[in-house]
C-alpha positions as CSV (number, residue, x, y, z in Angstrom):
1,M,27.1,-34.6,-118.5
2,T,28.7,-36.4,-115.6
3,V,27.4,-37.0,-112.1
4,I,30.0,-37.9,-109.4
5,T,29.9,-38.8,-105.8
6,C,30.3,-35.6,-103.7
7,P,34.0,-35.4,-102.8
8,D,33.2,-33.2,-99.7
9,C,31.1,-35.8,-97.9
10,D,32.0,-39.0,-99.9
11,G,28.3,-39.5,-100.7
12,L,27.2,-39.7,-97.0
13,T,25.2,-36.4,-97.3
14,F,26.8,-35.1,-94.1
15,Q,30.3,-34.2,-92.9
16,L,31.8,-35.0,-89.6
17,S,33.8,-31.8,-88.7
18,P,35.8,-30.7,-85.6
19,C,33.6,-28.7,-83.3
20,R,34.5,-25.0,-82.9
21,C,34.9,-25.5,-79.2
22,L,38.2,-27.1,-79.9
23,N,39.6,-23.7,-80.8
24,F,39.1,-22.5,-77.2
25,G,39.7,-25.6,-75.2
26,N,37.8,-26.8,-72.2
27,R,37.1,-23.5,-70.6
28,F,34.0,-21.3,-70.4
29,L,35.8,-17.9,-70.8
30,A,38.3,-17.9,-73.7
31,D,40.6,-15.4,-75.3
32,E,40.2,-14.9,-79.1
33,T,43.9,-14.6,-79.6
34,A,44.9,-17.4,-77.3
35,T,45.8,-20.8,-78.8
36,P,45.0,-23.8,-76.5
37,V,47.9,-26.1,-75.9
38,N,45.7,-29.1,-76.1
39,R,42.7,-29.0,-78.5
40,E,40.3,-30.4,-75.9
41,A,36.6,-30.3,-76.3
42,Y,34.5,-28.1,-74.0
43,R,32.7,-30.6,-71.9
44,E,29.5,-28.6,-71.7
45,C,29.5,-27.6,-75.4
46,E,26.0,-27.1,-76.6
47,Q,26.9,-28.3,-80.1
48,C,29.0,-31.5,-79.7
49,R,28.1,-32.3,-76.0
50,G,31.9,-32.7,-75.3
51,A,32.5,-35.2,-78.2
52,G,34.7,-32.8,-80.1
53,S,33.1,-33.3,-83.5
54,V,29.8,-32.4,-85.0
55,A,27.8,-33.8,-88.0
56,Y,26.8,-31.1,-90.5
57,A,24.6,-31.5,-93.4
58,C,26.7,-31.3,-96.6
59,H,25.8,-28.0,-98.2
60,R,27.8,-28.6,-101.3
61,C,25.6,-31.5,-102.5
62,K,22.5,-30.3,-100.6
63,R,22.3,-33.6,-98.8
64,R,22.0,-35.6,-102.0
65,G,25.5,-37.2,-102.0
66,R,25.8,-36.6,-105.7
67,R,27.0,-33.6,-107.7
68,R,26.8,-32.5,-111.3
69,A,30.1,-32.0,-113.1
70,Q,28.8,-29.3,-115.5
71,L,29.4,-25.6,-115.9
72,V,27.5,-23.5,-118.4
73,L,28.7,-20.1,-119.6
74,S,26.2,-17.9,-121.4
75,V,26.5,-14.5,-123.0
76,A,23.4,-12.5,-123.9
77,N,23.1,-9.3,-126.0
78,L,20.3,-7.2,-124.6
79,D,20.2,-5.0,-127.8
80,T,19.6,-7.9,-130.2
81,G,18.4,-10.8,-128.0
82,A,21.2,-13.1,-129.2
83,V,22.4,-15.8,-126.8
84,A,25.4,-18.1,-127.0
85,S,26.5,-20.7,-124.5
86,H,29.5,-23.0,-123.8
87,N,29.1,-26.3,-122.0
88,V,32.1,-27.0,-119.7
89,V,32.2,-30.8,-119.0
90,P,34.9,-33.4,-118.5
91,G,36.7,-34.3,-121.7
92,G,36.1,-30.9,-123.4
93,L,38.3,-28.5,-121.4
94,D,41.4,-28.0,-123.5
95,P,43.6,-26.9,-120.6
96,E,46.8,-24.9,-120.9
97,S,50.1,-25.4,-119.0
98,A,50.9,-22.7,-116.5
99,P,53.9,-22.4,-114.1
100,T,51.7,-23.7,-111.2
101,G,49.7,-26.4,-113.0
102,W,47.1,-26.8,-115.7
103,V,44.4,-24.2,-116.2
104,V,41.3,-23.8,-118.4
105,R,41.1,-20.1,-119.4
106,L,37.3,-19.6,-119.2
107,S,37.8,-15.9,-119.9
108,D,38.8,-16.9,-123.5
109,R,35.6,-18.8,-123.9
110,V,33.5,-15.9,-122.7
111,R,35.3,-13.5,-125.1
112,E,34.5,-15.9,-128.0
113,L,30.9,-16.1,-127.0
114,A,30.6,-12.4,-126.7
115,A,32.1,-12.0,-130.2
116,S,29.6,-14.4,-131.6
117,V,26.6,-12.5,-130.3
118,G,28.2,-9.0,-130.9
119,A,28.1,-8.0,-127.3
120,S,30.6,-6.2,-125.1
121,V,30.6,-7.7,-121.6
122,T,32.3,-6.9,-118.4
123,G,33.0,-8.8,-115.2
124,E,35.8,-10.9,-114.0
125,V,35.8,-14.6,-115.1
126,P,37.9,-16.8,-112.8
127,Q,40.1,-19.5,-114.3
128,L,39.4,-23.2,-113.8
129,W,42.4,-24.8,-112.2
130,L,42.7,-28.6,-112.5
131,P,44.0,-30.8,-109.6
132,S,47.7,-31.0,-109.3
133,Q,47.6,-34.7,-110.2
134,W,46.2,-33.9,-113.7
135,R,48.5,-34.6,-116.6
136,P,47.6,-35.0,-120.3
137,D,49.2,-38.4,-120.4
138,L,47.1,-40.0,-117.7
139,P,44.7,-42.8,-118.5
140,A,41.5,-41.3,-119.9
141,L,39.3,-42.5,-117.0
142,H,41.5,-41.0,-114.3
143,R,41.9,-37.8,-116.3
144,L,38.1,-37.4,-116.6
145,E,37.7,-38.0,-112.9
146,L,40.1,-35.2,-112.0
147,E,38.4,-32.9,-114.5
148,A,35.0,-33.7,-112.9
149,Q,36.4,-32.9,-109.5
150,A,37.6,-29.5,-110.7
151,I,34.2,-28.6,-112.3
152,V,32.1,-29.6,-109.3
153,G,34.0,-27.0,-107.4
154,W,32.0,-24.4,-109.3
155,D,28.6,-25.9,-108.7
156,N,27.6,-23.2,-106.2
157,A,26.8,-21.2,-109.4
158,P,26.9,-23.8,-112.2
159,W,25.3,-21.4,-114.7
160,R,27.2,-18.2,-115.3
161,L,25.4,-15.4,-117.3
162,F,27.2,-12.4,-118.8
163,V,24.9,-9.7,-120.1
164,G,26.1,-7.0,-122.5
165,R,25.2,-4.6,-125.3
166,C,26.5,-3.9,-128.7
167,Q,28.4,-0.9,-127.6
168,P,30.7,-1.0,-124.6
169,A,30.0,1.4,-121.7
170,P,32.1,4.5,-121.9
171,P,35.1,4.3,-119.5
172,V,35.0,6.2,-116.3
173,D,37.4,9.1,-116.0
174,P,38.6,9.0,-112.3
175,A,39.1,12.8,-112.2
176,D,35.6,13.6,-113.6
177,R,34.1,11.1,-111.1
178,L,36.0,12.7,-108.2
179,V,34.8,16.2,-109.2
180,R,31.2,15.0,-109.4
181,L,31.4,13.3,-106.0
182,C,32.9,16.4,-104.4
183,A,30.2,18.6,-106.0
184,L,27.5,16.4,-104.7
185,A,29.0,16.3,-101.2
186,D,28.8,20.1,-101.2
187,L,25.2,19.9,-102.4
188,L,24.1,17.3,-99.8
189,L,26.1,18.8,-97.0
190,L,28.2,15.7,-96.4
191,D,31.8,14.8,-96.2
192,L,33.5,12.9,-99.0
193,V,36.1,10.6,-97.5
194,I,38.9,8.9,-99.4
195,E,40.7,6.4,-97.3
196,V,43.6,4.0,-97.7
197,R,44.5,1.1,-95.5
198,R,46.5,-2.1,-95.9
199,Q,43.3,-3.6,-97.4
200,G,43.1,-1.0,-100.2
201,W,41.4,2.2,-101.2
202,N,37.8,3.2,-100.3
203,V,35.6,6.2,-101.3
204,R,32.5,7.0,-99.4
205,Y,30.2,9.7,-98.0
206,E,30.0,10.4,-94.3
207,V,28.1,12.8,-92.0
208,P,30.7,15.0,-90.2
209,G,31.9,13.4,-87.0
210,S,31.6,9.8,-88.2
211,P,34.3,7.6,-86.7
212,A,36.7,5.6,-88.8
213,P,35.1,2.2,-89.5
214,M,36.5,-0.8,-87.7
215,F,36.9,-2.8,-90.9
216,S,37.3,-1.7,-94.5
217,S,38.0,-3.3,-97.8
218,G,39.0,-1.6,-101.0
219,R,40.6,-1.4,-104.4
220,R,44.3,-1.6,-105.4
221,D,44.7,2.2,-106.1
222,L,42.7,5.4,-106.1
223,P,41.8,5.5,-109.8
224,E,40.4,2.0,-109.6
225,A,38.4,2.9,-106.5
226,L,37.0,6.0,-108.1
227,A,36.0,4.1,-111.3
228,A,34.2,1.4,-109.2
229,T,32.4,3.9,-106.9
230,D,29.4,5.8,-108.2
231,V,27.1,8.0,-106.2
232,A,24.9,5.1,-104.9
233,D,28.0,3.2,-103.8
234,A,29.4,6.1,-102.0
235,L,26.1,6.6,-100.1
236,A,25.7,3.0,-99.2
237,G,26.2,2.4,-95.5
238,L,25.9,6.1,-94.6
239,A,23.4,5.3,-91.8
240,E,25.6,2.6,-90.2
241,R,28.7,4.8,-90.3
242,G,26.9,7.8,-88.7
243,R,24.7,5.9,-86.2
244,D,26.4,7.3,-83.1
245,V,27.1,10.8,-84.4
246,A,25.4,13.7,-82.5
247,A,22.5,15.1,-84.5
248,R,22.8,18.7,-85.6
249,L,20.8,21.0,-87.8
250,V,22.2,22.3,-91.1
251,Q,22.3,25.8,-92.5
252,P,22.0,25.4,-96.3
253,D,21.7,29.2,-96.7
254,Q,25.4,29.7,-95.8
255,P,27.7,30.8,-98.7
256,R,28.4,27.8,-100.9
257,P,32.0,26.9,-101.8
258,P,33.1,27.8,-105.3
259,V,32.9,25.3,-108.2
260,V,35.0,22.2,-107.5
261,P,38.3,22.7,-109.2
262,A,39.9,19.9,-111.3
263,V,41.7,17.4,-109.2
264,D,45.0,15.7,-110.0
265,V,44.1,12.2,-108.9
266,D,47.7,11.0,-109.0
267,Q,48.9,13.9,-106.8
268,L,46.1,13.3,-104.4
269,E,46.9,9.7,-104.1
270,R,50.6,10.4,-103.4
271,R,49.6,12.9,-100.8
272,I,47.4,10.4,-99.0
273,L,50.0,7.7,-99.1
274,A,52.5,10.1,-97.6
275,D,50.3,10.4,-94.5
276,C,50.6,6.7,-93.9
277,V,54.1,7.3,-92.5
278,D,54.6,8.8,-89.1
279,P,56.7,12.0,-89.6
280,V,58.4,11.6,-86.2
281,D,59.9,8.1,-86.3
282,G,59.0,6.9,-89.9
283,A,56.8,4.1,-88.6
284,E,54.1,2.8,-90.9
285,L,50.6,3.8,-89.8
286,P,47.4,1.9,-90.3
287,G,46.1,4.3,-92.9
288,A,45.2,7.8,-93.9
289,Q,42.3,9.9,-95.2
290,A,41.5,12.9,-97.3
291,I,38.2,14.6,-96.4
292,W,36.5,17.0,-98.8
293,R,34.7,19.5,-96.6
294,D,33.7,23.1,-97.1
295,G,35.2,23.2,-100.6
296,R,38.7,22.0,-99.7
297,W,40.7,18.9,-98.8
298,W,41.7,18.0,-95.2
299,H,44.3,15.4,-94.7
300,T,44.8,13.2,-91.7
301,S,46.5,10.0,-90.7
302,L,44.8,7.0,-89.0
303,R,46.2,5.8,-85.8
304,D,45.5,3.0,-83.3
305,G,43.0,4.1,-80.6
306,E,42.3,2.7,-77.1
307,P,41.6,-1.0,-77.1
308,I,38.0,-2.1,-76.5
309,E,37.1,-5.4,-74.9
310,D,34.0,-7.3,-75.9
311,L,32.5,-10.5,-74.5
312,V,30.9,-12.4,-77.2
313,E,28.6,-15.4,-76.6
314,Q,29.5,-18.4,-78.8
315,P,27.1,-21.1,-80.2
316,T,29.0,-23.6,-78.1
317,G,27.9,-21.9,-74.9
318,Q,31.3,-20.4,-74.3
319,V,32.1,-16.7,-73.9
320,L,34.8,-15.3,-76.1
321,R,36.9,-12.3,-74.9
322,R,37.6,-10.2,-78.0
323,V,39.8,-7.1,-78.0
324,R,39.3,-4.6,-80.8
325,V,41.6,-1.7,-81.6
326,P,39.6,1.1,-83.3
327,L,41.3,3.6,-85.5
328,R,41.2,7.3,-84.7
329,R,42.1,10.3,-86.8
330,G,45.4,12.0,-86.1
331,F,43.8,15.3,-87.0
332,T,40.2,16.3,-86.8
333,P,39.1,18.9,-89.4
334,P,37.1,21.9,-88.1
335,D,33.3,21.8,-88.3
336,P,31.9,22.8,-91.7
337,S,30.4,26.3,-91.9
338,W,27.0,24.9,-92.7
339,L,26.7,22.8,-89.5
340,G,24.1,24.3,-87.1
341,P,23.2,23.8,-83.5
342,E,22.9,20.4,-81.9
343,I,19.5,18.7,-81.9
344,G,18.1,17.7,-78.6
345,W,17.1,14.1,-77.8
346,R,15.7,11.9,-75.1
347,P,16.6,8.3,-74.3
348,C,14.5,5.6,-76.1
349,P,12.1,4.0,-73.6
350,D,11.8,0.8,-75.6
351,C,15.3,-0.6,-75.4
352,V,18.3,-0.9,-73.0
353,P,21.7,0.3,-74.4
354,G,24.4,-2.4,-74.5
355,S,21.9,-5.3,-74.3
356,R,19.4,-7.2,-76.4
357,L,16.4,-6.1,-74.2
358,R,13.6,-4.6,-76.3
359,S,10.1,-3.6,-75.5
360,C,7.8,-6.6,-75.1
361,D,4.8,-7.1,-77.4
362,C,2.5,-6.9,-74.5
363,R,3.3,-3.1,-74.4
364,L,2.2,-2.5,-78.0
365,G,-0.2,0.4,-78.4
366,G,1.0,2.1,-75.2
367,R,-0.4,-0.5,-72.9
368,T,1.2,-1.3,-69.5
369,A,3.2,-4.5,-69.1
370,D,1.1,-7.6,-68.6
371,V,2.2,-9.5,-65.4
372,D,0.9,-12.7,-67.1
373,C,2.9,-12.2,-70.2
374,P,4.9,-15.5,-71.0
375,H,7.8,-13.5,-72.5
376,C,8.5,-10.8,-70.0
377,R,6.5,-11.8,-66.8
378,G,5.4,-8.2,-66.4
379,A,8.9,-6.6,-66.8
380,G,7.9,-5.0,-70.1
381,L,11.2,-5.9,-71.7
382,R,12.3,-9.1,-73.4
383,P,15.5,-10.3,-75.3
384,S,15.3,-9.9,-79.0
385,A,17.7,-10.3,-81.9
386,L,15.9,-7.5,-83.8
387,A,16.7,-3.8,-83.7
388,C,14.5,-1.6,-81.6
389,F,11.4,-0.5,-83.5
390,S,11.4,2.9,-82.0
391,C,15.0,4.0,-82.4
392,D,16.6,1.3,-84.6
393,D,19.2,0.8,-81.8
394,T,20.5,4.4,-81.8
395,H,18.9,4.7,-78.3
396,R,17.9,8.3,-79.1
397,L,14.6,9.9,-80.0
398,Y,15.4,13.3,-81.6
399,D,13.5,16.6,-81.2
400,A,14.0,17.4,-84.8
401,V,15.0,15.8,-88.1
402,V,16.7,17.1,-91.3
403,I,15.2,15.9,-94.5
404,T,17.3,16.2,-97.7
405,L,15.6,15.5,-101.0
406,T,17.8,15.4,-104.1
407,D,18.0,14.3,-107.7
408,L,21.7,13.4,-107.1
409,R,22.7,15.8,-109.8
410,H,22.2,19.5,-109.1
411,R,18.8,19.9,-107.3
412,V,18.3,19.7,-103.6
413,V,15.8,20.6,-101.0
414,H,16.6,20.7,-97.3
415,L,13.8,20.6,-94.7
416,A,13.9,20.8,-90.9
417,W,11.0,19.3,-88.9
418,H,10.8,20.3,-85.3
419,A,8.8,18.5,-82.6
420,G,6.4,20.8,-80.8
421,T,5.7,23.0,-83.9
422,P,1.9,23.8,-83.9
423,E,0.3,22.7,-87.2
424,E,-3.2,22.5,-88.6
425,V,-4.0,18.9,-89.1
426,T,-7.1,17.2,-90.6
427,L,-8.6,13.9,-89.4
428,A,-8.0,11.3,-92.2
429,A,-9.2,8.1,-90.5
430,T,-9.5,6.2,-87.3
431,Q,-7.6,3.0,-86.5
432,P,-9.6,-0.1,-85.5
433,G,-8.5,0.5,-81.9
434,G,-9.8,4.0,-81.9
435,K,-6.5,5.9,-82.4
436,P,-6.9,8.9,-84.7
437,V,-5.0,9.2,-88.0
438,V,-4.3,12.8,-88.9
439,R,-2.7,14.4,-92.0
440,L,-0.1,17.1,-91.7
441,P,0.3,20.1,-94.1
442,D,2.1,19.8,-97.5
443,R,5.6,20.6,-96.2
444,Y,5.4,17.4,-94.1
445,R,4.3,15.3,-97.1
446,L,7.4,14.0,-99.0
447,A,5.2,13.2,-102.0
448,A,4.4,16.9,-102.4
449,W,8.1,17.6,-103.1
450,A,8.4,14.9,-105.8
451,P,7.1,17.1,-108.7
452,I,9.5,19.9,-107.8
453,L,12.4,17.4,-108.4
454,G,10.8,16.0,-111.6
455,V,9.8,12.5,-110.4
456,R,6.7,10.6,-109.3
457,P,6.1,10.2,-105.5
458,E,6.7,6.4,-105.9
459,D,10.2,7.2,-107.2
460,L,11.3,8.6,-103.9
461,A,13.6,6.3,-102.0
462,E,16.3,6.4,-99.3
463,A,19.6,7.4,-100.8
464,D,21.3,4.8,-98.6
465,G,20.3,1.5,-99.9
466,G,17.4,2.6,-102.1
467,H,14.7,1.4,-99.6
468,E,11.2,2.5,-100.3
469,I,9.9,5.5,-98.3
470,E,7.1,4.6,-95.9
471,A,3.6,5.5,-97.2
472,D,2.9,7.6,-94.1
473,L,5.9,9.8,-94.7
474,L,5.0,10.2,-98.3
475,G,1.4,11.3,-97.5
476,G,2.1,13.1,-94.2
477,Y,-0.2,10.7,-92.2
478,V,0.4,10.3,-88.5
479,T,-1.3,7.8,-86.1
480,L,-1.5,9.6,-82.8
481,P,-0.8,7.3,-79.8
482,W,-3.5,9.3,-77.8
483,A,-5.8,12.2,-78.4
484,G,-3.9,15.4,-78.1
485,A,-0.5,14.0,-78.9
486,D,1.9,16.1,-80.9
487,P,1.6,15.0,-84.6
488,V,4.8,16.7,-85.7
489,A,6.8,14.9,-82.9
490,E,5.4,11.6,-84.2
491,Q,6.4,12.4,-87.7
492,V,9.9,13.4,-86.6
493,R,10.2,10.1,-84.7
494,A,9.2,8.1,-87.8
495,A,11.4,10.0,-90.2
496,G,14.5,10.1,-87.9
497,R,14.4,6.5,-86.8
498,G,17.9,5.0,-87.3
499,Q,19.1,7.8,-89.5
500,P,22.7,9.1,-89.3
501,A,22.9,12.3,-87.1
502,G,19.2,12.7,-87.4
503,R,19.3,13.2,-91.2
504,L,17.1,11.4,-93.8
505,I,18.5,11.7,-97.3
506,V,15.9,10.9,-100.0
507,S,16.8,10.3,-103.6
508,A,14.4,11.5,-106.3
509,V,15.6,9.4,-109.3
510,R,13.7,7.1,-111.6
511,P,15.3,3.6,-111.5
512,D,17.6,2.9,-114.4
513,A,16.2,-0.2,-115.9
514,P,15.8,-1.8,-119.4
515,P,12.2,-2.0,-120.8
516,L,10.2,-5.1,-119.9
517,T,10.3,-6.2,-123.6
518,E,14.1,-6.6,-123.4
519,L,13.8,-8.9,-120.3
520,I,11.1,-11.0,-122.0
521,R,13.3,-11.5,-125.0
522,L,16.3,-12.3,-122.7
523,A,14.2,-14.9,-120.8
524,L,13.1,-16.5,-124.1
525,G,16.7,-16.6,-125.4
526,L,17.8,-18.4,-122.2
527,D,14.8,-20.8,-122.4
528,L,13.6,-19.6,-119.0
529,A,10.3,-18.1,-117.8
530,L,9.9,-14.4,-116.9
531,E,7.2,-13.9,-114.3
532,V,5.6,-10.5,-114.1
533,S,3.2,-10.0,-111.1
534,V,1.0,-6.9,-110.7
535,C,-1.6,-5.9,-108.1
536,D,-3.8,-2.8,-108.7
537,L,-4.6,-1.1,-105.4
538,R,-5.3,2.3,-106.8
539,H,-8.9,2.2,-105.5
540,H,-7.3,2.5,-102.0
541,A,-6.0,6.0,-102.8
542,G,-6.8,8.4,-100.0
543,D,-7.2,5.7,-97.4
544,P,-4.1,5.9,-95.0
545,L,-5.0,2.5,-93.5
546,L,-4.5,0.6,-96.7
547,V,-1.7,0.1,-99.2
548,S,-2.5,2.0,-102.5
549,G,-1.1,2.3,-106.0
550,L,0.3,-0.4,-108.3
551,R,2.6,-3.1,-107.0
552,W,5.0,-5.0,-109.3
553,S,7.5,-7.8,-109.3
554,V,9.6,-9.3,-112.1
555,H,11.6,-12.5,-111.7
556,L,13.4,-15.0,-113.9
557,R,12.3,-18.6,-113.1
558,N,13.0,-22.1,-114.3
559,R,10.8,-22.8,-117.3
560,D,9.0,-25.7,-115.6
561,A,8.7,-24.1,-112.1
562,P,5.1,-23.6,-110.9
563,V,3.9,-20.1,-109.9
564,S,4.3,-19.7,-106.2
565,P,1.3,-18.4,-104.3
566,D,3.6,-16.6,-101.9
567,E,5.3,-14.5,-104.6
568,L,3.4,-11.3,-104.1
569,P,4.4,-8.0,-105.8
570,Y,5.9,-5.4,-103.5
571,R,7.8,-2.9,-105.7
572,P,6.1,0.5,-106.1
573,T,6.9,0.9,-109.9
574,L,7.6,-1.4,-112.8
575,E,11.0,0.3,-113.3
576,A,12.0,-0.5,-109.7
577,A,11.0,-4.2,-110.2
578,L,12.9,-4.4,-113.5
579,A,16.0,-2.8,-112.0
580,W,15.9,-5.3,-109.1
581,C,15.5,-8.2,-111.6
582,V,18.5,-7.1,-113.5
583,E,20.6,-6.6,-110.3
584,C,19.8,-10.2,-109.3
585,L,20.3,-11.8,-112.7
586,T,23.4,-13.7,-111.6
587,D,21.7,-15.3,-108.6
588,T,18.3,-16.0,-110.3
589,V,20.0,-17.8,-113.3
590,A,21.9,-19.9,-110.8
591,E,18.7,-20.7,-109.0
592,A,17.1,-21.8,-112.3
593,V,19.4,-24.8,-112.5
594,P,17.5,-28.1,-112.2
595,A,17.6,-29.3,-108.6
596,D,18.1,-32.9,-109.6
597,S,21.8,-33.4,-110.3
598,A,20.9,-36.1,-112.8
599,V,19.2,-33.6,-115.0
600,P,21.7,-31.6,-117.2
601,I,21.7,-27.8,-117.2
602,P,20.3,-26.4,-120.5
603,V,22.8,-24.9,-122.9
604,P,20.7,-22.1,-124.4
605,A,21.3,-20.4,-127.8
606,A,19.2,-17.9,-129.7
607,A,19.7,-15.8,-132.8
608,P,19.1,-12.1,-132.9
609,N,15.4,-11.3,-132.9
610,D,12.9,-8.4,-132.5
611,R,11.5,-7.4,-129.2
612,P,7.9,-8.5,-128.5
613,A,5.0,-6.1,-128.4
614,D,4.9,-4.1,-125.2
615,P,2.7,-6.0,-122.7
616,V,2.4,-3.2,-120.1
617,P,-0.9,-1.7,-121.4
618,V,-2.5,-5.2,-121.4
619,L,-1.1,-5.9,-117.9
620,L,-2.6,-2.6,-116.6
621,R,-6.0,-3.4,-118.1
622,L,-6.0,-6.9,-116.6
623,A,-4.9,-5.6,-113.2
624,A,-7.7,-3.0,-113.2
625,R,-10.2,-5.7,-114.1
626,H,-9.0,-7.7,-111.1
627,A,-8.4,-4.8,-108.7
628,G,-7.2,-5.8,-105.3
629,Q,-6.0,-9.3,-106.6
630,T,-2.5,-10.3,-107.7
631,L,-2.1,-11.4,-111.3
632,T,1.0,-13.2,-112.6
633,V,1.9,-13.6,-116.2
634,R,4.6,-16.1,-117.3
635,F,6.4,-15.6,-120.6
636,T,8.1,-18.7,-122.0
637,R,9.1,-19.9,-125.5
638,A,5.8,-21.9,-125.5
639,G,3.7,-18.7,-125.0
640,C,2.3,-17.0,-121.9
641,T,0.0,-18.0,-119.1
642,L,-2.1,-15.7,-116.9
643,H,-2.5,-16.7,-113.2
644,L,-4.7,-15.3,-110.5
645,H,-3.7,-15.5,-106.8
646,H,-6.3,-16.0,-104.2
647,D,-6.7,-17.4,-100.7
648,E,-6.6,-21.0,-101.8
649,G,-3.6,-20.8,-104.1
650,V,-3.0,-19.9,-107.7
651,H,-5.6,-20.3,-110.5
652,L,-4.8,-20.5,-114.2
653,L,-7.0,-18.0,-116.0
654,A,-5.9,-18.3,-119.6
655,E,-3.0,-19.2,-121.8
656,A,-2.0,-18.2,-125.3
657,T,1.0,-17.8,-127.6
658,D,1.0,-14.0,-127.0
659,L,-0.4,-11.8,-124.2
660,H,-2.4,-9.7,-126.6
661,E,-4.3,-12.9,-127.7
662,L,-5.3,-13.9,-124.2
663,R,-9.0,-14.8,-123.8
664,L,-10.1,-15.1,-120.2
665,T,-12.0,-18.2,-119.3
């Protein structure tokens, strides 16, 4: 393993870089597209003070001045527990000649590792290009220096992990994927939009009336875009895209469209591409869309809209004039048959549209503004970088909200909650300040609908992003701002905050995650530690003022890293914690690299082995024994340790070679 002086900062731990004010010249108001004739510093610049250059801490070496010239490639088989690794260091690269230089084909190394552990892995592996000065006939010392410079370019993620299984995942048929996405759009009462721009193809869901996004990135062609877009991907960003769409009720009882017919993906692709050309003068247009709505395709081109001018404050203290050209549809499809009347709304009283002014903290709880408040001086509003808590920056408080619960396959429930609906409520608790907490009937409790869809209440999540549903929405609890307030209106406000067109779409799907025993075996094979934290709060059930249920977290850590007292569990189910751990494997493995560049990265290897005994029953018993307290179990090759979190830190309770052999001290 080789450690070299950081080539980015020459070992100084900082870089002296030109200040960004040079891009705009010595002027307060600048045009984004204008290029200054003289790159003159802004005399009142808040970053360089008119010097024209700024010292930044070197992020590549993390202010150490030295960098590790080592890259580790690891492949793990989740089915067998086998792990194989390859150590990429100067002197062992075996580069190949290419038309543009010398390259180390790391993809070949990954394929060899995958074959050795019997795993099928996916994921793109970039190639390692050597500096243009490198030649095989150079002196050995110079050649090794150039190889080290190429390797340190990868030290943002110096340990790359590829996880696979014995059998490859079945390939995705683009036509089948498209039929399923169309059928689900009809079920959820959404639009399925297929869009092409110069940046590529994109497939997504939208609420009717959503404008074309300002920016878009995509795939090379439609089949590739469909193969890379599952239901969760198509729903991602739904709220952001429909933030400004007028809210309307839905009419799910309207006649449904017939079964989605088979789609010729190639023909659909050619039809969309044809709309990218203006039929009048043959000019190339910015893009085109195909929209699946009401059981049929609607085709439209995308054209330049009216320019919008924005003034953007810069960190330098200057103001940048930015002109954006939004896209508009050349043809707007008619409203779908299931779209109902528009939902009324009132302006949000806690924010000012077009500004960063938000309700001040001195007004919390419905209090009047404090004239002695140091933040607002009695105005009741203060600048904030956060979104408005009441409306999430939609600036609208709706009179109704549409709730859609679905298993994302074939079952769906549409609910409409209207403010002002008289309902029988029961007093559940009283806040410390005296505000009553009431509980609404079953139809306002999302948890009551979970068994109908075949899941647990804790499996309910927002379809856009998978965020956990608030406990008050699950249980139908409402804190009234004053005695006699409308509880349904408060529930509508909470459910509709920031939702697109006043619609909250809830997925009722158990997280797809491997069992805990597979992740324990993976951690042992990588010679890392798997931390499992659990907190049993089931004794709080029925108390709306307290968090209840079981809370979990699962993380991969460096084998020698201490248990952090701030790592508290927050996932509602073990499956959700496991799914998040798997999703973040690439980042967590990179974070497990030793911080000291003089310490080499481990090159783990492990033979196939059996999964350990299931630790979940023991974890549940231990959590119940320490109800209300967080327990963390660390699994390593040396055994396992049990830690208890408390106000003064973390306390080691016991250690053993196996969790089932733990004896508490």
